[in-house]
C-alpha positions in Angstrom: 53.8 12.5 -67.7 54.4 9.3 -66.4 52.4 6.4 -66.6 49.8 5.6 -64.6 50.9 3.4 -61.4 48.7 0.2 -61.7 48.4 -2.6 -59.1 46.4 -5.9 -59.0 45.0 -7.3 -55.9 43.9 -11.2 -56.7 42.2 -13.3 -54.9 39.6 -15.6 -54.7 37.2 -13.5 -52.5 34.4 -16.2 -51.7 33.2 -14.2 -49.7 34.6 -10.7 -50.0 35.0 -9.3 -46.2 36.0 -6.1 -44.7 39.3 -7.7 -44.2 39.9 -7.6 -47.8 38.0 -4.3 -48.6 40.1 -2.4 -46.4 43.4 -3.6 -48.5 41.7 -2.5 -51.1 40.9 0.6 -50.4 44.3 1.3 -48.6 46.2 0.0 -52.2 43.7 2.7 -53.8 45.3 5.5 -51.6 48.7 4.1 -52.9 48.2 3.8 -57.0 46.3 5.5 -59.6 44.6 2.3 -60.6 43.7 -0.7 -58.6 42.2 -4.1 -60.3 40.6 -6.6 -58.4 41.4 -9.4 -59.4 39.0 -12.7 -58.9 40.7 -16.1 -59.9 38.1 -17.9 -61.4 38.9 -21.5 -60.7 41.1 -22.4 -57.8 43.5 -25.4 -57.6 42.9 -25.7 -53.6 38.7 -25.1 -53.2 35.3 -25.1 -54.7 33.6 -22.0 -54.0 30.7 -21.4 -52.3 29.9 -18.6 -55.1 31.2 -18.6 -58.4 33.4 -16.1 -60.4 30.4 -13.6 -61.5 28.8 -13.5 -58.1 31.8 -12.9 -56.4 33.3 -10.1 -59.0 29.5 -8.8 -58.7 29.7 -8.8 -54.9 33.1 -7.0 -55.4 31.9 -4.5 -57.5 28.9 -3.4 -55.0 31.2 -3.5 -52.0 33.8 -0.8 -54.3 31.3 1.2 -56.5 32.4 4.1 -53.9 36.2 4.0 -55.0 36.6 5.6 -58.6 39.8 3.9 -59.5 39.0 0.5 -58.6 37.8 -2.2 -60.9 37.0 -5.6 -60.7 37.7 -8.3 -63.1 37.4 -12.2 -63.2 40.7 -14.3 -64.7 41.6 -17.1 -65.2 45.7 -17.5 -65.5 48.7 -17.2 -63.7 48.8 -13.7 -61.9 51.3 -12.7 -63.3 50.0 -12.8 -66.7 46.7 -11.1 -65.4 49.0 -8.6 -64.0 50.7 -7.8 -67.9 47.5 -7.9 -69.6 45.7 -5.3 -67.1 49.5 -3.4 -67.3 50.0 -4.4 -63.7 53.3 -3.6 -62.4 52.7 -4.4 -58.5 50.7 -7.1 -56.9 49.0 -6.1 -53.7 48.7 -8.9 -51.0 47.1 -8.5 -47.8 49.2 -10.4 -45.0 47.3 -11.3 -41.5 49.8 -13.4 -39.8 53.3 -15.1 -40.2 51.9 -17.8 -41.8 50.3 -15.7 -44.7 54.0 -14.5 -45.5 55.3 -17.9 -45.6 53.4 -18.7 -48.5 53.1 -15.5 -50.2 56.6 -15.1 -49.9 56.8 -18.0 -52.2 54.2 -17.1 -54.7 55.9 -13.8 -54.7 59.6 -15.2 -55.8 57.9 -17.6 -58.3 56.3 -14.6 -59.9 59.6 -12.4 -59.8 61.1 -15.7 -61.9 58.0 -15.4 -64.3 58.4 -11.9 -64.8 61.0 -9.2 -63.1 59.4 -5.9 -63.8 56.8 -7.3 -61.4 56.7 -6.7 -58.0 55.0 -7.8 -55.0 54.0 -5.0 -52.2 52.4 -6.5 -48.9 49.9 -4.7 -46.8 49.6 -5.9 -43.2 46.1 -6.6 -41.9 44.5 -3.8 -39.5 44.7 -5.3 -36.0 40.9 -5.2 -36.2 41.0 -7.1 -39.2 43.7 -9.9 -38.5 41.5 -12.7 -37.5 39.0 -12.8 -40.3 39.3 -15.2 -43.3 36.8 -16.2 -45.8 36.6 -19.5 -45.4 35.7 -18.3 -41.4 33.2 -16.0 -42.7 31.5 -19.4 -44.7 32.0 -21.8 -41.7 29.9 -18.8 -39.6 27.2 -18.1 -42.1 26.6 -22.4 -42.9 25.7 -22.8 -39.4 23.1 -19.5 -39.3 25.7 -17.3 -37.3 25.8 -13.3 -37.8 28.6 -12.4 -39.9 27.6 -8.6 -40.1 30.4 -7.3 -38.6 32.4 -9.1 -40.6 30.8 -8.8 -44.7 28.6 -5.4 -46.2 25.6 -6.3 -45.6 24.6 -7.4 -49.5 27.5 -10.0 -48.8 25.9 -10.9 -45.8 22.4 -11.3 -47.3 24.0 -13.4 -50.5 25.4 -15.8 -47.5 22.2 -16.2 -45.8 20.4 -16.7 -48.9 22.9 -19.6 -49.9 22.6 -21.1 -46.9 19.1 -21.2 -46.9 19.1 -22.5 -50.2 21.8 -25.5 -49.3 19.6 -26.1 -46.1 16.7 -26.3 -48.2 18.0 -28.7 -51.1 20.8 -30.4 -49.1 23.3 -29.3 -52.2 
């Protein structure tokens, strides 16, 4: 019997969108085990939701997928992949600009560990425009994000926007 095929889907997921979930569901069909890997910190930006909140929102979103789990990590992606026994990093691509960045990251990861590959899944056409930052922006201004995120995520965004408006922070 061969070892299970394990993949990670790393990202900030701030918040998780239907575009993310489309990639995770497709990865779950391709691999025996998928670990949705929520990066705790970010060099690029300060997340709206902390890592545990993002983990919880994703767990609720993928509860129907038996071979998917959600973990928080705070190290190099390649180190996290090793820790969970993954030989594949799955990344979704919306546009050529995503590919340019992700290709560079894949080359860095490949340099760090030649045994771990990167697999790209193109975004479904329906979600190719969707980004977490766009969802956050619309939600912050009180717009509806119900078509782009699961109901519990939309509720969390509304609650966060309401609390921020009340406290001014």
